[in-house]
SERO-806306 format. One record per residue (C-alpha): y, z, x; residue in one letter; residue number from 1. Coordinates in pm, whole numbers, plus 50000, padded with zeros to 5 digits. Example, Ala and Ser with C-alpha at 12.3 -4.5 7.8 and 13.67 -1.06 7.14 Angstrom:
BEGIN
<site <49550; 50780; 51230>; a; 1>
<site <49894; 50714; 51367>; s; 2>
//
This chain:
BEGIN
<site <52868; 80245; 69670>; m; 1>
<site <53212; 80293; 69822>; r; 2>
<site <53288; 80547; 69551>; a; 3>
<site <52979; 80751; 69629>; l; 4>
<site <53055; 80796; 70004>; l; 5>
<site <53339; 81052; 69971>; p; 6>
<site <53130; 81249; 69725>; v; 7>
<site <52839; 81266; 69967>; a; 8>
<site <53062; 81388; 70248>; l; 9>
<site <53211; 81653; 70022>; l; 10>
<site <52867; 81779; 69920>; l; 11>
<site <52754; 81798; 70285>; a; 12>
<site <53056; 82005; 70382>; s; 13>
<site <53003; 82240; 70093>; c; 14>
<site <52633; 82291; 70180>; s; 15>
<site <52723; 82393; 70540>; q; 16>
<site <52986; 82638; 70425>; g; 17>
<site <52735; 82803; 70190>; d; 18>
<site <52477; 82873; 70472>; a; 19>
<site <52401; 83246; 70528>; p; 20>
<site <52589; 83415; 70812>; a; 21>
<site <52258; 83522; 70975>; s; 22>
<site <52164; 83154; 71022>; e; 23>
<site <52484; 83065; 71207>; r; 24>
<site <52462; 83071; 71593>; e; 25>
<site <52726; 83297; 71746>; e; 26>
<site <52793; 83277; 72121>; p; 27>
<site <52664; 83582; 72313>; a; 28>
<site <52924; 83813; 72464>; a; 29>
<site <52972; 83753; 72835>; p; 30>
<site <52806; 84011; 73062>; v; 31>
<site <53039; 84203; 73299>; p; 32>
<site <52922; 84152; 73660>; v; 33>
<site <53040; 84235; 74010>; l; 34>
<site <53107; 83925; 74219>; l; 35>
<site <53097; 83877; 74596>; h; 36>
<site <53269; 83592; 74777>; r; 37>
<site <53042; 83446; 75043>; a; 38>
<site <53197; 83449; 75388>; g; 39>
<site <53092; 83432; 75753>; p; 40>
<site <52931; 83741; 75904>; s; 41>
<site <53181; 83785; 76183>; t; 42>
<site <53112; 84158; 76193>; g; 43>
<site <53357; 84425; 76297>; n; 44>
<site <53571; 84350; 76599>; a; 45>
<site <53476; 84693; 76734>; l; 46>
<site <53110; 84780; 76787>; i; 47>
<site <53042; 85154; 76763>; i; 48>
<site <52691; 85276; 76840>; a; 49>
<site <52516; 85591; 76964>; p; 50>
<site <52332; 85605; 77295>; g; 51>
<site <52162; 85834; 77547>; t; 52>
<site <52268; 85909; 77904>; v; 53>
<site <52004; 85829; 78165>; r; 54>
<site <51986; 85782; 78539>; l; 55>
<site <51942; 85409; 78575>; r; 56>
<site <51633; 85452; 78793>; h; 57>
<site <51402; 85715; 78648>; e; 58>
<site <51074; 85674; 78832>; t; 59>
<site <50735; 85817; 78732>; p; 60>
<site <50556; 85929; 79050>; l; 61>
<site <50176; 85934; 79077>; a; 62>
<site <49895; 85962; 79332>; f; 63>
<site <49722; 85645; 79450>; w; 64>
<site <49377; 85799; 79400>; t; 65>
<site <49214; 86028; 79149>; a; 66>
<site <49167; 86392; 79241>; g; 67>
<site <49243; 86756; 79179>; r; 68>
<site <49608; 86863; 79208>; v; 69>
<site <49641; 87125; 79481>; a; 70>
<site <50013; 87198; 79445>; s; 71>
<site <50331; 87092; 79265>; v; 72>
<site <50629; 87220; 79460>; n; 73>
<site <50914; 87146; 79217>; v; 74>
<site <51006; 87218; 78858>; r; 75>
<site <51209; 87035; 78597>; q; 76>
<site <51576; 87034; 78691>; g; 77>
<site <51520; 87084; 79065>; d; 78>
<site <51724; 86867; 79299>; r; 79>
<site <51522; 86690; 79566>; v; 80>
<site <51594; 86508; 79894>; r; 81>
<site <51456; 86175; 80007>; a; 82>
<site <51117; 86227; 80176>; g; 83>
<site <51070; 86581; 80044>; q; 84>
<site <50710; 86674; 79960>; e; 85>
<site <50683; 86719; 79583>; l; 86>
<site <50309; 86744; 79511>; a; 87>
<site <49976; 86732; 79695>; r; 88>
<site <49613; 86661; 79605>; l; 89>
<site <49317; 86870; 79718>; d; 90>
<site <49212; 86657; 80017>; t; 91>
<site <48873; 86808; 80093>; r; 92>
<site <48688; 86520; 79934>; t; 93>
<site <48925; 86268; 80090>; l; 94>
<site <48879; 86426; 80432>; d; 95>
<site <48501; 86393; 80399>; m; 96>
<site <48542; 86029; 80294>; d; 97>
<site <48746; 85966; 80608>; v; 98>
<site <48488; 86128; 80837>; r; 99>
<site <48206; 85931; 80675>; a; 100>
<site <48402; 85606; 80706>; a; 101>
<site <48478; 85679; 81071>; q; 102>
<site <48109; 85732; 81144>; a; 103>
<site <48013; 85410; 80964>; d; 104>
<site <48277; 85214; 81154>; a; 105>
<site <48161; 85358; 81487>; r; 106>
<site <47797; 85267; 81419>; r; 107>
<site <47894; 84917; 81307>; a; 108>
<site <48093; 84854; 81626>; r; 109>
<site <47809; 84983; 81846>; e; 110>
<site <47562; 84758; 81662>; e; 111>
<site <47791; 84461; 81714>; l; 112>
<site <47808; 84529; 82089>; k; 113>
<site <47427; 84560; 82104>; r; 114>
<site <47377; 84230; 81923>; q; 115>
<site <47628; 84056; 82152>; e; 116>
<site <47436; 84185; 82459>; t; 117>
<site <47103; 84061; 82317>; l; 118>
<site <47260; 83721; 82240>; l; 119>
<site <47381; 83692; 82602>; a; 120>
<site <47026; 83768; 82722>; q; 121>
<site <46883; 83511; 82483>; g; 122>
<site <46684; 83757; 82271>; w; 123>
<site <46855; 83700; 81931>; v; 124>
<site <47010; 83401; 81754>; p; 125>
<site <47384; 83367; 81693>; r; 126>
<site <47345; 83451; 81323>; v; 127>
<site <47247; 83811; 81411>; r; 128>
<site <47581; 83856; 81591>; v; 129>
<site <47773; 83704; 81300>; d; 130>
<site <47603; 83943; 81057>; t; 131>
<site <47684; 84244; 81278>; a; 132>
<site <48048; 84130; 81309>; a; 133>
<site <48081; 84105; 80931>; a; 134>
<site <47934; 84455; 80889>; a; 135>
<site <48177; 84594; 81148>; a; 136>
<site <48471; 84433; 80969>; g; 137>
<site <48363; 84581; 80635>; a; 138>
<site <48326; 84925; 80793>; a; 139>
<site <48675; 84904; 80945>; d; 140>
<site <48820; 84807; 80604>; a; 141>
<site <48646; 85101; 80440>; a; 142>
<site <48793; 85333; 80703>; l; 143>
<site <49143; 85195; 80645>; e; 144>
<site <49099; 85250; 80271>; r; 145>
<site <48989; 85611; 80323>; a; 146>
<site <49277; 85681; 80561>; l; 147>
<site <49524; 85527; 80313>; f; 148>
<site <49394; 85750; 80033>; a; 149>
<site <49417; 86055; 80259>; q; 150>
<site <49773; 85970; 80362>; k; 151>
<site <49886; 85912; 80004>; n; 152>
<site <49746; 86238; 79872>; a; 153>
<site <50105; 86359; 79899>; i; 154>
<site <50390; 86258; 79667>; i; 155>
<site <50730; 86243; 79835>; r; 156>
<site <51072; 86190; 79679>; a; 157>
<site <51172; 85822; 79711>; p; 158>
<site <51543; 85914; 79723>; a; 159>
<site <51784; 86198; 79658>; d; 160>
<site <51762; 86289; 79292>; g; 161>
<site <51652; 86535; 79028>; i; 162>
<site <51318; 86621; 78870>; v; 163>
<site <51343; 86518; 78506>; l; 164>
<site <50992; 86610; 78399>; e; 165>
<site <50686; 86785; 78543>; r; 166>
<site <50374; 86629; 78397>; l; 167>
<site <50089; 86800; 78587>; a; 168>
<site <49996; 87146; 78709>; e; 169>
<site <49792; 87276; 79005>; p; 170>
<site <49419; 87267; 78933>; g; 171>
<site <49452; 86972; 78697>; q; 172>
<site <49243; 86662; 78767>; t; 173>
<site <49446; 86341; 78744>; v; 174>
<site <49350; 85975; 78746>; a; 175>
<site <49486; 85724; 78995>; a; 176>
<site <49828; 85614; 78878>; g; 177>
<site <49865; 85893; 78622>; e; 178>
<site <50228; 86019; 78633>; p; 179>
<site <50269; 86366; 78783>; v; 180>
<site <50649; 86385; 78805>; l; 181>
<site <50945; 86192; 78664>; l; 182>
<site <51231; 86176; 78914>; v; 183>
<site <51576; 86029; 78861>; g; 184>
<site <51755; 85878; 79161>; e; 185>
<site <52120; 85978; 79203>; y; 186>
<site <52202; 85665; 79403>; r; 187>
<site <52128; 85449; 79098>; s; 188>
<site <52403; 85619; 78897>; g; 189>
<site <52416; 85719; 78531>; f; 190>
<site <52407; 85474; 78241>; v; 191>
<site <52438; 85502; 77865>; l; 192>
<site <52145; 85325; 77700>; r; 193>
<site <52240; 85194; 77358>; v; 194>
<site <52021; 85013; 77100>; p; 195>
<site <52212; 84732; 76924>; l; 196>
<site <52109; 84522; 76627>; v; 197>
<site <52065; 84153; 76705>; a; 198>
<site <52397; 84052; 76546>; a; 199>
<site <52590; 84294; 76768>; d; 200>
<site <52387; 84220; 77081>; a; 201>
<site <52481; 83852; 77042>; a; 202>
<site <52851; 83944; 77055>; r; 203>
<site <52852; 84136; 77383>; v; 204>
<site <52842; 84012; 77742>; r; 205>
<site <52765; 84168; 78079>; v; 206>
<site <53088; 84287; 78239>; g; 207>
<site <53260; 84393; 77916>; m; 208>
<site <53448; 84725; 77933>; p; 209>
<site <53324; 85002; 77704>; a; 210>
<site <53471; 85333; 77598>; q; 211>
<site <53222; 85621; 77600>; v; 212>
<site <53273; 85949; 77418>; r; 213>
<site <53052; 86256; 77388>; f; 214>
<site <53065; 86410; 77038>; p; 215>
<site <52953; 86753; 77162>; d; 216>
<site <53222; 86756; 77434>; a; 217>
<site <52952; 86803; 77701>; s; 218>
<site <53143; 86556; 77920>; a; 219>
<site <53494; 86411; 77907>; p; 220>
<site <53556; 86065; 77755>; p; 221>
<site <53529; 85787; 78011>; t; 222>
<site <53536; 85412; 78053>; m; 223>
<site <53222; 85225; 78151>; g; 224>
<site <53108; 84867; 78195>; q; 225>
<site <52822; 84682; 78027>; l; 226>
<site <52579; 84591; 78306>; i; 227>
<site <52258; 84487; 78131>; e; 228>
<site <52140; 84338; 77800>; i; 229>
<site <51769; 84340; 77719>; a; 230>
<site <51616; 83995; 77687>; g; 231>
<site <51361; 84115; 77433>; r; 232>
<site <51390; 84326; 77120>; a; 233>
<site <51208; 84656; 77078>; d; 234>
<site <50893; 84581; 76876>; e; 235>
<site <50931; 84898; 76667>; r; 236>
<site <51301; 84886; 76581>; t; 237>
<site <51403; 84524; 76639>; g; 238>
<site <51704; 84638; 76843>; t; 239>
<site <51815; 84518; 77186>; f; 240>
<site <51885; 84783; 77449>; q; 241>
<site <52206; 84750; 77648>; v; 242>
<site <52314; 84961; 77943>; e; 243>
<site <52668; 85079; 78010>; v; 244>
<site <52731; 85198; 78367>; a; 245>
<site <52917; 85530; 78383>; l; 246>
<site <53137; 85652; 78668>; p; 247>
<site <53012; 85945; 78874>; a; 248>
<site <53079; 86277; 78705>; n; 249>
<site <52912; 86614; 78779>; p; 250>
<site <52902; 86695; 78407>; s; 251>
<site <52671; 86402; 78328>; l; 252>
<site <52305; 86484; 78271>; k; 253>
<site <52010; 86274; 78167>; s; 254>
<site <51947; 86313; 77796>; g; 255>
<site <52306; 86371; 77683>; q; 256>
<site <52407; 86196; 77360>; l; 257>
<site <52709; 85968; 77368>; g; 258>
<site <52888; 85707; 77161>; e; 259>
<site <53000; 85369; 77288>; v; 260>
<site <53288; 85157; 77157>; r; 261>
<site <53293; 84793; 77264>; i; 262>
<site <53560; 84541; 77165>; a; 263>
<site <53318; 84257; 77097>; a; 264>
<site <53371; 83884; 77070>; e; 265>
<site <53436; 83736; 76727>; a; 266>
<site <53165; 83491; 76625>; r; 267>
<site <53266; 83138; 76529>; s; 268>
<site <53065; 82935; 76277>; e; 269>
<site <52873; 83249; 76191>; a; 270>
<site <52620; 83245; 75906>; p; 271>
<site <52703; 83393; 75568>; i; 272>
<site <52628; 83759; 75503>; l; 273>
<site <52544; 83893; 75154>; l; 274>
<site <52465; 84241; 75026>; p; 275>
<site <52091; 84286; 74976>; a; 276>
<site <52148; 84365; 74607>; t; 277>
<site <52263; 84006; 74546>; a; 278>
<site <51917; 83860; 74614>; l; 279>
<site <51614; 83838; 74388>; f; 280>
<site <51277; 83667; 74409>; g; 281>
<site <51276; 83731; 74782>; v; 282>
<site <50987; 83598; 74989>; r; 283>
<site <50936; 83527; 75358>; a; 284>
<site <51250; 83352; 75474>; g; 285>
<site <51392; 83272; 75130>; e; 286>
<site <51521; 83412; 74803>; g; 287>
<site <51755; 83340; 74511>; f; 288>
<site <52109; 83437; 74412>; v; 289>
<site <52317; 83385; 74096>; w; 290>
<site <52610; 83156; 74176>; r; 291>
<site <52912; 83190; 73946>; f; 292>
<site <53101; 82881; 73828>; d; 293>
<site <53467; 82977; 73766>; p; 294>
<site <53516; 82676; 73535>; v; 295>
<site <53223; 82724; 73296>; s; 296>
<site <53209; 83100; 73368>; r; 297>
<site <52831; 83074; 73380>; k; 298>
<site <52574; 83159; 73644>; v; 299>
<site <52298; 82941; 73784>; e; 300>
<site <52016; 83039; 74024>; p; 301>
<site <52047; 82902; 74377>; v; 302>
<site <51769; 82908; 74637>; r; 303>
<site <51884; 83033; 74979>; v; 304>
<site <51723; 83064; 75321>; e; 305>
<site <51745; 83416; 75462>; t; 306>
<site <51768; 83533; 75821>; g; 307>
<site <51819; 83866; 75994>; a; 308>
<site <51856; 84185; 75792>; v; 309>
<site <52088; 84461; 75913>; s; 310>
<site <52279; 84757; 75778>; a; 311>
<site <52563; 84516; 75692>; q; 312>
<site <52346; 84294; 75470>; g; 313>
<site <52126; 83984; 75473>; v; 314>
<site <52214; 83674; 75674>; t; 315>
<site <52209; 83351; 75470>; i; 316>
<site <52114; 83053; 75683>; e; 317>
<site <52137; 82782; 75414>; a; 318>
<site <52197; 82735; 75041>; g; 319>
<site <52555; 82864; 75010>; l; 320>
<site <52898; 82758; 75132>; r; 321>
<site <53174; 82992; 75244>; p; 322>
<site <53382; 83079; 74940>; g; 323>
<site <53098; 83060; 74684>; d; 324>
<site <53101; 83344; 74432>; l; 325>
<site <52769; 83519; 74372>; v; 326>
<site <52668; 83811; 74156>; v; 327>
<site <52617; 84116; 74378>; r; 328>
<site <52445; 84362; 74140>; s; 329>
<site <52250; 84372; 73816>; g; 330>
<site <52084; 84040; 73896>; v; 331>
<site <51774; 84131; 73694>; d; 332>
<site <51974; 84120; 73367>; r; 333>
<site <52083; 83757; 73397>; l; 334>
<site <51937; 83423; 73291>; t; 335>
<site <52022; 83066; 73388>; a; 336>
<site <52335; 82940; 73216>; g; 337>
<site <52441; 83284; 73095>; q; 338>
<site <52811; 83349; 73050>; r; 339>
<site <52951; 83633; 73259>; v; 340>
<site <53289; 83789; 73321>; v; 341>
<site <53410; 83936; 73653>; p; 342>
<site <53439; 84313; 73627>; a; 343>
<site <53533; 84619; 73825>; t; 344>
<site <53257; 84859; 73942>; p; 345>
<site <53341; 85101; 73658>; a; 346>
<site <53322; 84827; 73394>; q; 347>
<site <52992; 84699; 73532>; a; 348>
<site <52842; 85050; 73515>; r; 349>
<site <52950; 85101; 73153>; r; 350>
<site <52786; 84774; 73050>; s; 351>
//
């Protein structure tokens, strides 16, 4: 038996060496991939964003009651003074309402006096006087309402400013509260209104200095100060509006386009930011990435929790650690455990 053992081993080795080449398993060539090192999304130290110049208080003016517009005395671009008459309703109907209310109030007061006289003579009970007093009070309230509507058939400028928009014309019938003019108040000063993505809005504070430039040279560069940050994002764009107060300058006009530069705060313990191309299998709040192991040179899928999406990439809330290497493109070509090799962009395209 001992003599047969070396023979058996020799035969086994010979049988393996004689196997066809097609039956032998050859390791697949590693796939060239672009890698991205996960790091905190601190963002640029300098925030640069476009904005629009506005007067801080731009007030839509309207009539308190519905009616036909009799006159609009100003046009877009006109400068106005505080208290100046800007528009007027046709008051013929309102005047008739006032006269009718005056007559009703007079009759109600006379009836109250008559009932009080009859009560003193013992001809009517106290309840008749109370009813007449209530009717007189209602008539007086109706008269006050009619007088108020008549008085407010005129729109006056609330402060010195400029007409930004004319929204109604003489002869037009408007509803109560429907804007007729948009007036900007000079005393409120000019601001640059800038929409910022959430990541940038979190890095600015009220009181920060800001450099403002005008690409079309419509006004000289100036320094401003951040005075307001919206507490709620715009439902359509997801951005937060901030306002930068601008110093007085005669060349500033509402509607001018500007660009703000703010030296923002660096974020500590910020979440990781990845390019969108690194994710696959994305669903609400989660997705997958291929994490590269430098030792085995293989990739494995890792589930990650995703957060805000911006032009800079996708925020990763959980699933990765700073310094992890992930595949940033061509993720649809890979499988779990596949060997890869780091490559340059040109090498990755040729593969």
